Each structure stands twice: as structure tokens, then as C-alpha cells.
All heavy atoms as an XYZ file, in Angstrom:
859
protein
N      67.457   -114.150      7.679
C      68.527   -115.075      7.066
C      68.906   -114.424      5.813
O      68.121   -114.070      5.026
C      68.056   -116.508      6.904
C      69.124   -117.291      6.320
S      68.449   -118.964      5.838
C      68.315   -119.853      7.292
N      70.185   -114.350      5.606
C      70.661   -113.803      4.318
C      70.502   -114.740      3.123
O      70.675   -115.879      3.316
C      72.123   -113.379      4.476
N      70.090   -114.202      1.989
C      69.899   -114.984      0.795
C      71.304   -115.070      0.003
O      71.938   -114.125     -0.160
C      68.880   -114.429     -0.117
C      67.491   -114.537      0.500
C      66.980   -115.934      0.707
O      67.299   -116.799     -0.055
N      66.412   -116.188      1.844
N      71.615   -116.198     -0.518
C      72.856   -116.329     -1.280
C      72.660   -115.556     -2.567
O      71.591   -115.464     -3.176
C      73.022   -117.808     -1.531
C      71.650   -118.378     -1.405
C      70.953   -117.500     -0.495
N      73.817   -115.021     -2.973
C      73.879   -114.332     -4.212
C      74.229   -115.214     -5.365
O      75.284   -115.561     -5.503
C      74.850   -113.055     -4.225
C      74.585   -112.028     -3.100
C      73.181   -111.448     -3.314
O      72.825   -111.039     -4.415
N      72.453   -111.146     -2.231
N      73.149   -115.564     -6.240
C      73.402   -116.471     -7.264
C      72.987   -115.819     -8.593
O      71.919   -116.128     -9.128
C      72.697   -117.835     -7.134
C      73.072   -118.671     -5.816
C      72.151   -119.777     -5.580
C      74.510   -119.139     -5.912
N      73.932   -115.023     -9.153
C      73.646   -114.299    -10.430
C      73.514   -115.343    -11.529
O      72.708   -115.075    -12.543
N      74.220   -116.546    -11.496
C      74.110   -117.411    -12.557
C      72.723   -118.040    -12.534
O      72.118   -118.427    -13.558
C      75.132   -118.524    -12.416
S      74.982   -119.502    -10.962
N      71.988   -118.147    -11.359
C      70.678   -118.674    -11.369
C      69.672   -117.710    -12.132
O      68.794   -118.228    -12.800
C      70.151   -118.915    -10.001
C      68.801   -119.449     -9.710
C      68.661   -120.816    -10.451
C      68.517   -119.624     -8.275
N      69.831   -116.527    -11.899
C      68.954   -115.575    -12.563
C      69.068   -115.621    -13.988
O      68.158   -115.543    -14.791
C      69.216   -114.088    -11.947
C      68.895   -113.913    -10.536
O      68.015   -114.614    -10.081
O      69.510   -113.105     -9.905
N      70.305   -115.673    -14.429
C      70.553   -115.957    -15.974
C      69.929   -117.183    -16.474
O      69.281   -117.306    -17.503
C      72.043   -115.870    -16.296
C      72.693   -114.622    -16.064
C      74.216   -114.649    -16.102
O      74.711   -115.692    -16.496
N      74.850   -113.492    -15.898
N      69.936   -118.270    -15.641
C      69.421   -119.502    -16.211
C      67.975   -119.654    -16.122
O      67.213   -120.359    -16.915
C      70.043   -120.675    -15.361
C      71.485   -120.886    -15.714
C      72.042   -121.975    -14.957
N      73.620   -122.137    -15.247
C      74.408   -122.650    -14.550
N      74.080   -123.196    -13.319
N      75.646   -122.824    -14.893
N      67.263   -118.821    -15.238
C      65.928   -118.877    -15.115
C      65.195   -118.368    -16.411
O      64.087   -118.690    -16.767
C      65.403   -118.012    -13.992
C      65.449   -118.699    -12.638
C      64.792   -117.714    -11.663
N      65.062   -118.104    -10.349
C      64.255   -118.944     -9.552
N      63.089   -119.265     -9.976
N      64.644   -119.216     -8.361
N      65.885   -117.509    -17.144
C      65.420   -117.013    -18.382
C      65.371   -118.017    -19.443
O      64.706   -117.826    -20.608
C      66.138   -115.819    -18.869
O      67.410   -116.212    -19.128
N      66.043   -119.220    -19.409
C      65.935   -120.179    -20.434
C      64.655   -120.945    -20.305
O      64.294   -121.241    -19.219
C      67.058   -121.137    -20.132
C      68.566   -120.498    -20.410
C      69.629   -121.445    -20.181
O      69.446   -122.643    -19.976
N      70.829   -120.938    -20.192
N      64.068   -121.297    -21.394
C      62.682   -121.772    -21.386
C      62.561   -123.189    -20.645
O      61.629   -123.402    -20.101
C      62.324   -121.956    -22.898
C      63.440   -121.295    -23.748
C      64.672   -121.025    -22.779
N      63.523   -124.033    -20.693
C      63.393   -125.348    -20.050
C      63.529   -125.205    -18.602
O      62.996   -126.073    -17.846
C      64.393   -126.279    -20.675
C      65.910   -125.980    -20.350
C      66.646   -125.068    -21.098
C      66.638   -126.291    -19.395
N      67.892   -125.000    -20.530
C      67.907   -125.787    -19.438
C      66.473   -127.249    -18.235
C      68.966   -125.961    -18.533
C      67.531   -127.475    -17.405
C      68.730   -126.933    -17.572
N      64.162   -124.089    -18.030
C      64.171   -123.890    -16.557
C      62.994   -123.140    -16.097
O      62.594   -123.228    -14.868
C      65.504   -123.362    -16.193
C      66.583   -124.477    -16.242
C      65.555   -122.645    -14.877
C      67.936   -124.217    -15.532
N      62.490   -122.189    -16.896
C      61.526   -121.307    -16.488
C      60.250   -122.014    -15.925
O      59.587   -121.423    -15.049
C      61.067   -120.329    -17.718
N      59.991   -123.297    -16.398
C      58.819   -123.887    -15.882
C      58.943   -124.475    -14.480
O      57.904   -124.884    -13.888
N      60.177   -124.563    -13.881
C      60.365   -125.156    -12.667
C      60.088   -124.019    -11.551
O      60.597   -122.966    -11.716
C      61.837   -125.604    -12.467
C      62.141   -126.886    -13.227
C      63.119   -126.737    -14.385
C      61.552   -128.067    -12.895
C      63.265   -127.975    -15.090
C      61.835   -129.210    -13.757
C      62.697   -129.058    -14.838
N      59.396   -124.480    -10.496
C      59.134   -123.533     -9.456
C      60.347   -123.296     -8.546
O      60.751   -122.245     -8.177
C      57.948   -123.927     -8.591
C      57.536   -123.081     -7.490
C      56.338   -123.418     -6.847
N      55.967   -122.486     -5.901
C      54.862   -122.427     -5.151
N      53.919   -123.383     -5.487
N      54.670   -121.564     -4.341
N      61.048   -124.450     -8.214
C      62.263   -124.501     -7.421
C      63.318   -125.166     -8.148
O      63.546   -126.394     -7.939
C      62.066   -125.120     -6.050
C      60.862   -124.514     -5.257
C      59.689   -125.146     -5.153
C      60.984   -123.279     -4.655
C      58.587   -124.627     -4.366
C      60.024   -122.719     -3.948
C      58.794   -123.338     -3.774
O      57.811   -122.848     -3.052
N      64.133   -124.390     -9.020
C      65.054   -125.137     -9.727
C      66.237   -125.670     -8.834
O      66.642   -124.953     -7.715
C      65.587   -124.111    -10.726
C      65.189   -122.877    -10.172
C      63.922   -123.089     -9.306
N      66.768   -126.801     -9.051
C      67.851   -127.350     -8.312
C      69.237   -126.791     -8.882
O      69.471   -126.787    -10.040
C      67.886   -128.830     -8.432
C      69.097   -129.531     -7.660
C      68.938   -129.375     -6.142
C      68.966   -131.056     -8.086
N      69.910   -126.122     -7.962
C      71.261   -125.509     -8.369
C      72.346   -126.292     -7.572
O      72.351   -126.413     -6.361
C      71.313   -124.059     -7.951
C      72.677   -123.442     -8.294
C      70.175   -123.319     -8.620
N      73.200   -126.828     -8.330
C      74.377   -127.500     -7.701
C      75.653   -126.771     -8.150
O      75.847   -126.487     -9.316
C      74.540   -128.961     -8.319
C      75.834   -129.542     -7.771
C      73.366   -129.764     -7.956
N      76.295   -126.203     -7.192
C      77.517   -125.352     -7.249
C      78.773   -126.313     -7.133
O      78.922   -126.823     -6.107
C      77.509   -124.215     -6.432
C      76.383   -123.342     -6.601
C      78.806   -123.450     -6.574
C      76.184   -122.182     -5.543
N      79.453   -126.353     -8.188
C      80.752   -127.236     -8.195
C      81.849   -126.363     -7.532
O      82.222   -125.373     -8.215
C      81.002   -127.748     -9.543
C      82.141   -128.690     -9.452
O      82.687   -128.933     -8.403
O      82.473   -129.218    -10.590
N      82.245   -126.603     -6.365
C      83.355   -125.728     -5.817
C      84.561   -125.740     -6.598
O      85.389   -124.810     -6.489
C      83.606   -126.295     -4.341
C      82.491   -126.010     -3.379
C      82.966   -126.234     -2.065
N      81.991   -126.968     -1.297
C      82.145   -127.519     -0.113
N      83.399   -127.527      0.374
N      81.261   -128.210      0.436
N      84.771   -126.838     -7.359
C      86.058   -126.854     -8.084
C      86.055   -125.744     -9.243
O      87.138   -125.400     -9.669
C      86.284   -128.202     -8.657
N      84.855   -125.355     -9.690
C      84.878   -124.292    -10.705
C      84.620   -122.884    -10.317
O      84.704   -122.061    -11.081
C      83.655   -124.690    -11.724
O      82.430   -124.616    -10.953
C      83.943   -126.126    -12.266
N      84.497   -122.695     -8.950
C      84.352   -121.413     -8.453
C      85.644   -120.564     -8.595
O      86.802   -121.206     -8.432
C      83.886   -121.347     -6.959
C      82.488   -121.895     -6.726
C      82.229   -121.943     -5.234
C      81.562   -120.962     -7.450
N      85.666   -119.233     -8.864
C      86.918   -118.441     -8.966
C      87.613   -118.440     -7.575
O      86.950   -118.390     -6.533
C      86.395   -117.047     -9.235
C      84.980   -117.208     -9.596
C      84.519   -118.507     -9.137
N      88.966   -118.591     -7.681
C      89.798   -118.638     -6.436
C      89.758   -119.877     -5.688
O      90.444   -120.099     -4.695
N      89.153   -120.890     -6.147
C      89.052   -122.214     -5.478
C      89.911   -123.189     -6.414
O      89.447   -123.535     -7.434
C      87.584   -122.652     -5.302
S      87.523   -124.260     -4.477
N      91.013   -123.600     -5.894
C      91.861   -124.569     -6.638
C      91.748   -125.988     -6.050
O      92.415   -126.245     -5.115
C      93.227   -124.067     -6.572
C      93.460   -122.643     -7.275
C      94.807   -122.145     -7.220
N      94.840   -120.866     -7.740
C      95.803   -120.427     -8.270
N      96.932   -120.895     -8.350
N      95.790   -119.088     -8.699
N      90.935   -126.698     -6.619
C      90.657   -128.060     -6.286
C      90.808   -128.958     -7.364
O      90.533   -128.676     -8.525
C      89.261   -128.244     -5.590
C      89.088   -127.539     -4.282
C      87.755   -127.780     -3.651
N      87.524   -129.226     -3.455
C      86.446   -129.538     -2.834
N      85.381   -128.808     -2.506
N      86.360   -130.893     -2.545
N      91.319   -130.180     -7.060
C      91.469   -131.221     -8.146
C      90.082   -131.734     -8.566
O      89.164   -131.731     -7.800
C      92.271   -132.338     -7.439
C      92.422   -133.441     -8.399
C      93.936   -133.667     -8.567
O      94.835   -133.086     -7.922
O      94.224   -134.527     -9.435
N      90.067   -131.986     -9.869
C      88.820   -132.384    -10.496
C      88.297   -133.733    -10.039
O      87.173   -134.102     -9.992
C      88.853   -132.338    -11.967
N      89.237   -134.618     -9.659
C      88.977   -136.038     -9.194
C      88.635   -136.086     -7.674
O      89.172   -135.241     -6.921
C      90.115   -137.038     -9.454
O      91.230   -136.642     -8.776
N      87.741   -136.955     -7.234
C      87.400   -136.987     -5.770
C      88.491   -137.558     -5.022
O      89.350   -138.456     -5.451
C      86.166   -137.858     -5.845
C      86.215   -138.737     -7.084
C      87.000   -137.844     -8.059
N      88.679   -137.124     -3.772
C      89.724   -137.558     -2.907
C      89.098   -138.295     -1.723
O      89.760   -139.066     -1.051
C      90.476   -136.377     -2.293
O      89.541   -135.461     -1.727
C      91.182   -135.744     -3.369
N      87.827   -138.337     -1.496
C      87.147   -139.073     -0.427
C      85.712   -139.234     -0.732
O      85.210   -138.526     -1.618
C      87.311   -138.356      0.876
N      85.036   -140.222     -0.234
C      83.739   -140.567     -0.600
C      83.086   -141.385      0.472
O      83.641   -141.896      1.487
N      81.776   -141.656      0.272
C      81.026   -142.457      1.099
C      80.341   -143.620      0.268
O      79.799   -143.257     -0.816
C      79.938   -141.685      1.867
C      79.047   -142.552      2.654
C      80.567   -140.655      2.675
N      80.405   -144.858      0.714
C      79.652   -146.048     -0.053
C      78.628   -146.521      0.933
O      78.823   -146.704      2.100
C      80.711   -147.102     -0.377
C      81.748   -146.610     -1.287
C      79.955   -148.257     -1.036
C      82.806   -147.515     -1.548
N      77.432   -146.763      0.410
C      76.369   -147.330      1.190
C      75.465   -148.190      0.227
O      75.571   -148.123     -0.984
C      75.429   -146.195      1.667
C      74.525   -146.603      2.902
O      74.810   -147.723      3.350
O      73.717   -145.909      3.294
N      74.711   -148.986      0.893
C      73.803   -149.859      0.113
C      72.354   -149.834      0.661
O      72.192   -149.443      1.814
C      74.258   -151.376      0.225
O      74.224   -151.880      1.364
N      71.422   -150.184     -0.187
C      70.000   -150.150      0.282
C      69.290   -151.394     -0.421
O      69.432   -151.547     -1.655
C      69.374   -148.843     -0.256
C      67.864   -148.798      0.120
C      67.236   -147.490     -0.375
O      67.707   -146.998     -1.278
N      66.256   -147.158      0.279
N      68.631   -152.151      0.313
C      67.823   -153.322     -0.263
C      66.379   -152.751     -0.428
O      65.830   -152.074      0.269
C      67.753   -154.431      0.763
O      69.014   -154.904      0.925
N      65.910   -153.047     -1.686
C      64.619   -152.680     -2.073
C      63.799   -153.883     -2.649
O      64.343   -154.714     -3.243
C      64.610   -151.520     -3.110
C      65.154   -150.237     -2.483
C      65.417   -151.906     -4.341
N      62.553   -153.769     -2.270
C      61.595   -154.874     -2.825
C      61.427   -154.668     -4.370
O      61.245   -153.501     -4.853
C      60.221   -154.826     -2.196
C      60.302   -155.064     -0.749
C      58.895   -155.012     -0.089
C      59.044   -155.281      1.350
N      57.856   -155.130      2.072
N      61.581   -155.657     -5.104
C      61.452   -155.573     -6.577
C      60.709   -156.842     -7.014
O      61.353   -157.854     -7.688
C      62.874   -155.518     -7.132
N      59.379   -156.939     -6.845
C      58.639   -158.167     -7.284
C      58.669   -158.424     -8.813
O      58.487   -159.523     -9.251
C      57.218   -157.989     -6.767
C      57.091   -156.432     -6.586
C      58.473   -155.951     -6.325
N      58.905   -157.425     -9.517
C      58.766   -157.546    -11.033
C      60.155   -157.790    -11.706
O      60.275   -157.837    -12.904
C      58.059   -156.229    -11.630
C      56.745   -156.016    -11.162
C      55.789   -157.171    -11.345
O      55.860   -157.883    -12.382
N      54.763   -157.273    -10.524
N      61.116   -157.674    -10.891
C      62.591   -157.789    -11.388
C      62.846   -159.124    -11.958
O      62.314   -160.333    -11.492
C      63.641   -157.408    -10.332
N      63.567   -159.323    -13.049
C      63.986   -160.704    -13.618
C      64.905   -161.443    -12.650
O      64.683   -162.555    -12.512
C      64.726   -160.335    -14.935
C      63.758   -159.871    -16.068
C      64.440   -159.788    -17.399
O      65.579   -160.450    -17.458
O      63.970   -159.045    -18.224
N      65.906   -160.738    -12.067
C      66.716   -161.400    -11.132
C      66.521   -160.820     -9.779
O      66.642   -159.610     -9.606
C      68.250   -161.288    -11.534
O      68.564   -159.945    -11.686
C      68.458   -161.978    -12.876
N      66.332   -161.675     -8.703
C      66.156   -161.195     -7.449
C      66.914   -162.012     -6.396
O      67.489   -163.098     -6.843
C      64.577   -161.312     -7.025
C      63.742   -160.433     -7.752
S      62.061   -160.608     -7.145
C      61.606   -162.314     -7.631
N      67.079   -161.549     -5.281
C      67.708   -162.405     -4.148
C      67.118   -162.048     -2.831
O      66.223   -161.118     -2.692
N      67.589   -162.715     -1.797
C      66.984   -162.573     -0.494
C      68.018   -161.917      0.410
O      69.139   -162.514      0.603
C      66.476   -163.831      0.115
C      65.930   -163.911      1.320
C      64.660   -163.212      1.580
C      66.515   -164.368      2.433
C      64.099   -163.066      2.828
C      66.013   -164.354      3.765
C      64.784   -163.558      3.855
O      64.215   -163.565      5.128
N      67.807   -160.703      0.899
C      68.656   -160.143      1.955
C      68.227   -160.603      3.274
O      67.081   -160.128      3.819
C      68.555   -158.577      1.826
C      69.546   -157.944      2.839
O      70.192   -158.559      3.561
O      69.640   -156.747      2.690
N      68.947   -161.631      3.902
C      68.533   -162.203      5.178
C      68.567   -161.176      6.231
O      67.839   -161.402      7.244
C      69.371   -163.379      5.471
N      69.435   -160.253      6.288
C      69.471   -159.359      7.407
C      68.323   -158.488      7.494
O      67.828   -158.104      8.494
N      67.785   -158.004      6.338
C      66.668   -157.139      6.234
C      65.328   -157.827      5.824
O      64.255   -157.229      5.839
C      66.937   -155.978      5.296
C      68.062   -155.113      5.746
C      68.279   -153.964      4.779
C      69.440   -153.185      5.344
N      69.900   -152.172      4.409
N      65.472   -159.083      5.562
C      64.412   -159.866      5.152
C      63.531   -159.366      4.037
O      62.357   -159.224      4.037
C      63.351   -160.243      6.387
C      64.159   -160.892      7.540
C      63.225   -161.168      8.690
C      64.016   -161.865      9.774
N      63.456   -161.952     10.951
N      64.219   -159.011      2.986
C      63.704   -158.433      1.790
C      64.110   -159.267      0.529
O      65.247   -159.651      0.416
C      64.161   -156.960      1.657
C      63.553   -156.143      2.733
C      63.768   -156.593      0.248
C      63.946   -154.678      2.588
N      63.035   -159.649     -0.284
C      63.337   -160.270     -1.544
C      63.270   -159.082     -2.588
O      62.374   -158.438     -2.724
C      62.220   -161.301     -1.794
C      62.454   -161.861     -3.206
C      62.204   -162.362     -0.870
N      64.416   -159.075     -3.260
C      64.412   -157.952     -4.310
C      65.941   -157.736     -4.847
O      66.698   -158.611     -5.011
N      66.243   -156.422     -4.937
C      67.507   -155.959     -5.408
C      68.174   -155.184     -4.315
O      67.576   -154.665     -3.371
C      67.243   -155.096     -6.606
C      66.261   -155.745     -7.616
C      66.728   -156.402     -8.789
N      68.022   -155.901     -9.229
C      68.458   -156.221    -10.408
N      67.811   -157.095    -11.208
N      69.695   -155.883    -10.799
N      69.442   -154.894     -4.617
C      70.242   -153.985     -3.667
C      71.013   -152.899     -4.469
O      71.674   -153.308     -5.566
C      71.228   -154.888     -2.805
C      71.921   -154.109     -1.723
C      72.814   -154.937     -1.004
C      72.105   -155.731     -0.002
N      73.046   -156.484      0.965
N      70.892   -151.695     -4.035
C      71.609   -150.522     -4.623
C      72.890   -150.398     -3.811
O      72.777   -150.079     -2.601
C      70.787   -149.425     -4.712
C      69.593   -149.370     -5.561
C      68.980   -147.981     -5.550
N      68.093   -147.683     -4.502
C      66.745   -147.580     -4.581
N      66.228   -147.576     -5.719
N      66.112   -147.353     -3.435
N      74.034   -150.327     -4.571
C      75.208   -149.833     -3.891
C      75.603   -148.503     -4.520
O      75.762   -148.429     -5.693
C      76.312   -150.939     -4.203
C      76.104   -152.199     -3.698
N      76.341   -152.611     -2.297
C      75.456   -153.308     -4.189
C      75.897   -153.803     -2.146
N      75.471   -154.348     -3.245
N      75.806   -147.485     -3.682
C      75.973   -146.153     -4.232
C      77.127   -145.573     -3.535
O      77.445   -145.718     -2.362
C      74.659   -145.208     -3.809
C      73.539   -145.865     -4.458
C      74.952   -143.784     -4.262
C      72.149   -145.237     -4.048
N      77.987   -144.902     -4.398
C      79.102   -144.055     -3.872
C      79.068   -142.524     -4.143
O      78.595   -142.198     -5.379
C      80.414   -144.592     -4.489
N      79.062   -141.628     -3.183
C      79.084   -140.274     -3.425
C      80.442   -139.574     -2.889
O      81.096   -140.217     -2.051
C      77.922   -139.624     -2.718
C      76.610   -139.967     -3.350
C      77.911   -139.809     -1.275
N      80.842   -138.499     -3.432
C      81.970   -137.783     -2.834
C      81.581   -136.822     -1.793
O      80.391   -136.829     -1.258
C      82.738   -137.006     -3.934
C      81.957   -135.703     -4.414
O      80.853   -135.551     -3.984
O      82.556   -135.111     -5.256
N      82.603   -136.216     -1.177
C      82.167   -135.357     -0.008
C      81.388   -134.209     -0.149
O      80.737   -133.681      0.797
C      83.564   -134.909      0.673
O      84.265   -134.189     -0.307
C      84.402   -136.127      1.262
N      81.130   -133.796     -1.382
C      80.159   -132.769     -1.801
C      78.850   -133.330     -2.050
O      77.903   -132.602     -2.425
C      80.727   -131.969     -3.010
C      81.858   -131.122     -2.571
O      81.986   -130.659     -1.389
O      82.622   -130.717     -3.459
N      78.638   -134.634     -2.062
C      77.333   -135.274     -2.266
C      77.150   -135.531     -3.784
O      76.057   -136.056     -4.216
N      78.089   -135.391     -4.695
C      78.018   -135.744     -6.029
C      78.071   -137.271     -6.238
O      78.868   -137.846     -5.669
C      79.043   -134.999     -6.875
C      78.706   -133.530     -7.030
C      79.765   -132.924     -7.908
N      81.125   -133.025     -7.350
C      81.830   -132.155     -6.967
N      81.386   -130.846     -6.999
N      83.044   -132.344     -6.494
N      77.192   -137.763     -7.072
C      77.068   -139.183     -7.296
C      78.377   -139.570     -8.091
O      78.599   -139.133     -9.217
C      75.751   -139.536     -8.101
C      75.605   -140.901     -8.380
C      75.311   -141.681     -7.033
C      74.273   -141.077     -9.265
N      79.068   -140.630     -7.621
C      80.240   -141.135     -8.343
C      79.828   -142.503     -9.134
O      80.189   -142.573    -10.167
C      81.339   -141.492     -7.225
C      81.858   -140.298     -6.514
C      82.970   -140.848     -5.624
C      82.498   -139.232     -7.448
N      79.073   -143.359     -8.431
C      78.852   -144.462     -9.020
C      77.591   -145.307     -8.315
O      77.520   -145.135     -7.209
C      80.058   -145.556     -9.060
C      79.854   -146.756     -9.775
S      81.347   -147.593    -10.196
C      81.977   -146.494    -11.470
N      76.868   -146.032     -9.212
C      75.726   -146.767     -8.660
C      75.755   -148.206     -9.322
O      76.187   -148.314    -10.514
C      74.380   -146.168     -9.174
C      73.178   -147.029     -8.696
C      74.242   -144.891     -8.548
N      75.707   -149.251     -8.532
C      75.734   -150.652     -8.894
C      74.422   -151.267     -8.439
O      74.195   -151.332     -7.209
C      76.997   -151.264     -8.436
C      77.234   -152.625     -9.030
O      76.547   -152.913    -10.095
N      78.084   -153.390     -8.455
N      73.689   -151.921     -9.247
C      72.426   -152.545     -8.907
C      72.703   -154.163     -8.988
O      73.189   -154.618    -10.031
C      71.374   -152.197     -9.890
C      69.898   -152.694     -9.515
C      69.491   -152.202     -8.173
C      68.985   -152.295    -10.693
N      72.460   -154.756     -7.850
C      72.729   -156.297     -7.837
C      71.498   -156.909     -7.196
O      70.531   -156.196     -6.796
C      73.971   -156.589     -6.941
O      73.641   -156.095     -5.516
C      75.189   -155.873     -7.396
N      71.542   -158.243     -7.120
C      70.498   -158.963     -6.456
C      70.762   -158.641     -4.948
O      71.804   -158.398     -4.385
C      70.644   -160.477     -6.747
O      71.873   -161.015     -6.495
C      70.274   -160.716     -8.209
N      69.634   -158.929     -4.187
C      69.745   -158.543     -2.702
C      70.640   -159.531     -1.882
O      71.104   -159.275     -0.868
C      68.369   -158.546     -2.150
N      70.983   -160.668     -2.417
C      71.789   -161.686     -1.771
C      73.327   -161.367     -1.812
O      74.072   -162.006     -1.154
C      71.552   -163.067     -2.115
C      71.735   -163.244     -3.624
O      71.952   -162.295     -4.440
O      71.715   -164.461     -4.003
N      73.741   -160.290     -2.480
C      75.120   -159.881     -2.528
C      75.428   -159.127     -1.204
O      74.706   -158.270     -0.823
C      75.364   -159.049     -3.697
C      75.087   -159.661     -5.037
C      76.823   -158.471     -3.680
C      75.976   -160.853     -5.316
N      76.511   -159.571     -0.599
C      76.869   -158.868      0.648
C      77.282   -157.393      0.539
O      77.688   -157.044     -0.613
C      78.020   -159.700      1.305
O      79.197   -159.466      0.650
N      77.177   -156.598      1.516
C      77.620   -155.207      1.406
C      79.119   -155.167      1.004
O      79.518   -154.112      0.256
C      77.314   -154.422      2.666
C      75.877   -154.253      2.943
O      75.084   -154.455      1.958
O      75.423   -153.933      3.977
N      79.972   -155.883      1.627
C      81.406   -155.803      1.290
C      81.746   -156.137     -0.234
O      82.562   -155.580     -0.834
C      82.158   -156.705      2.298
O      81.797   -158.043      2.114
N      80.970   -157.176     -0.627
C      81.175   -157.545     -2.199
C      80.717   -156.434     -3.081
O      81.348   -156.135     -4.093
C      80.495   -158.892     -2.434
N      79.582   -155.786     -2.721
C      79.041   -154.797     -3.470
C      79.983   -153.460     -3.327
O      80.139   -152.755     -4.386
N      80.558   -153.283     -2.195
C      81.467   -152.108     -2.065
C      82.675   -152.332     -2.888
O      83.224   -151.339     -3.389
C      81.725   -151.939     -0.642
N      83.195   -153.626     -2.829
C      84.398   -153.823     -3.648
C      84.113   -153.672     -5.129
O      85.048   -153.157     -5.831
C      84.845   -155.250     -3.427
C      86.166   -155.631     -4.009
C      87.339   -154.792     -3.545
O      87.416   -154.658     -2.360
N      88.013   -154.237     -4.300
N      82.958   -153.976     -5.601
C      82.620   -153.750     -7.019
C      82.623   -152.232     -7.286
O      83.133   -151.817     -8.375
C      81.374   -154.404     -7.453
N      82.098   -151.447     -6.440
C      81.993   -150.015     -6.610
C      83.395   -149.364     -6.560
O      83.754   -148.570     -7.485
C      81.187   -149.297     -5.410
C      79.655   -149.633     -5.615
C      81.393   -147.896     -5.302
C      78.898   -148.721     -6.576
N      84.195   -149.901     -5.639
C      85.644   -149.396     -5.545
C      86.345   -149.735     -6.872
O      87.099   -148.855     -7.360
C      86.342   -149.902     -4.376
C      85.912   -149.328     -2.942
C      86.513   -150.070     -1.910
C      86.302   -147.854     -2.984
N      86.175   -150.947     -7.330
C      86.881   -151.293     -8.588
C      86.407   -150.484     -9.762
O      87.254   -150.020    -10.576
C      86.591   -152.731     -8.914
C      87.215   -153.798     -8.014
O      88.118   -153.309     -7.213
O      86.778   -154.895     -7.985
N      85.192   -150.088     -9.875
C      84.691   -149.163    -10.905
C      85.202   -147.787    -10.693
O      85.629   -147.165    -11.692
N      85.263   -147.340     -9.508
C      85.767   -146.020     -9.324
C      87.265   -145.910     -9.647
O      87.744   -144.919    -10.162
C      85.502   -145.509     -7.832
C      84.052   -145.322     -7.605
C      86.319   -144.303     -7.450
C      83.744   -145.007     -6.111
N      88.116   -146.923     -9.414
C      89.445   -146.918     -9.619
C      89.748   -146.987    -11.219
O      90.696   -146.340    -11.638
C      90.110   -148.108     -9.034
C      90.297   -147.870     -7.550
C      91.291   -149.035     -6.886
N      91.102   -149.026     -5.547
C      90.731   -150.079     -4.805
N      90.336   -151.213     -5.396
N      90.720   -149.987     -3.481
N      88.789   -147.543    -11.893
C      88.924   -147.464    -13.334
C      88.716   -146.018    -13.909
O      89.323   -145.629    -14.950
C      87.955   -148.439    -13.980
C      88.406   -149.863    -13.863
C      87.339   -150.813    -14.458
C      87.784   -152.154    -14.247
N      86.784   -153.205    -14.636
N      87.714   -145.413    -13.326
C      87.335   -144.005    -13.729
C      88.353   -143.005    -13.315
O      88.588   -142.144    -14.066
C      85.982   -143.688    -13.371
C      85.460   -142.336    -13.797
C      84.078   -142.255    -14.013
N      83.725   -140.953    -14.581
C      82.540   -140.478    -14.778
N      81.479   -141.274    -14.419
N      82.470   -139.405    -15.305
N      88.751   -143.049    -12.033
C      89.657   -142.092    -11.442
C      90.816   -142.837    -10.885
O      90.889   -143.098     -9.655
C      89.049   -141.256    -10.378
C      87.972   -140.274    -10.862
C      88.050   -139.262    -11.587
C      86.549   -140.548    -10.710
N      86.844   -138.582    -11.815
C      85.850   -139.374    -11.239
C      85.729   -141.454    -10.099
C      84.496   -139.302    -11.362
C      84.364   -141.396    -10.051
C      83.832   -140.317    -10.686
N      91.847   -143.180    -11.752
C      92.945   -144.013    -11.186
C      93.978   -143.344    -10.270
O      94.830   -144.010     -9.855
C      93.628   -144.384    -12.510
C      93.343   -143.282    -13.515
C      91.941   -142.773    -13.166
N      93.800   -142.071     -9.898
C      94.701   -141.358     -9.011
C      96.069   -141.701     -9.205
O      96.903   -142.205     -8.403
C      94.263   -141.493     -7.498
C      92.871   -140.910     -7.270
C      92.409   -139.793     -7.524
C      91.787   -141.776     -6.722
N      91.073   -139.718     -7.137
C      90.711   -140.934     -6.620
C      91.704   -143.019     -6.131
C      89.581   -141.258     -6.142
C      90.439   -143.299     -5.729
C      89.354   -142.512     -5.655
């Protein structure tokens, strides 16, 4: 299998704060690559939620569908996998209400 040519990674490995990592995470932003003309704002994305147990949380709710007492994370990412927004609510908030809050926040940041 051919290895990708990432000259920028070799330059960054010499920096002291990255030299300690065994497998540094490299995120290549396609919008900044030479010859790639893409808009800086996202044009599509994915919204999902996850209920997690949170016994020490100050505010909790009950997700009846998953039978979990705790909190719910609503997350939006763009098509390249970059995080756009995270919203943490009580677990009793519906997925549609959480998604609407995420969309409202995204519209404020990227009004298109």
C-alpha cells in the first residue's frame, strides 16, 4: 500500500509538543489545499444524538426509548467529519427538539 506524502507532517514532528506523540493526528482541510476551491462554510452535515448515563450530573432526565437516566449529546458534523456543534441536554429532550437547537445554532454561526 502506498504511503501518503505529507511533508507538512515531517515539519511538524520536529516541534517539541508534537514530538512526544507516537501517532500524531493529522487533519487535512481540503479547503486549504492548493488547487481546491471550496467554500469555507459547510454545505451539508449530519446530526445525531447519544444518551449517556450521568449519575453525578446536576440535571438529569429519563430517555424512555433507551431506558437511560442521564444526559443526551446532540452533535453535528460536516461531510468531512469536522465538528460543527455540540449541545448537551437532559436525556428527556426529544431528538427532534435537540436537532432543532443544533440547527438554530449552526444558522447563527454560518448564515449562508
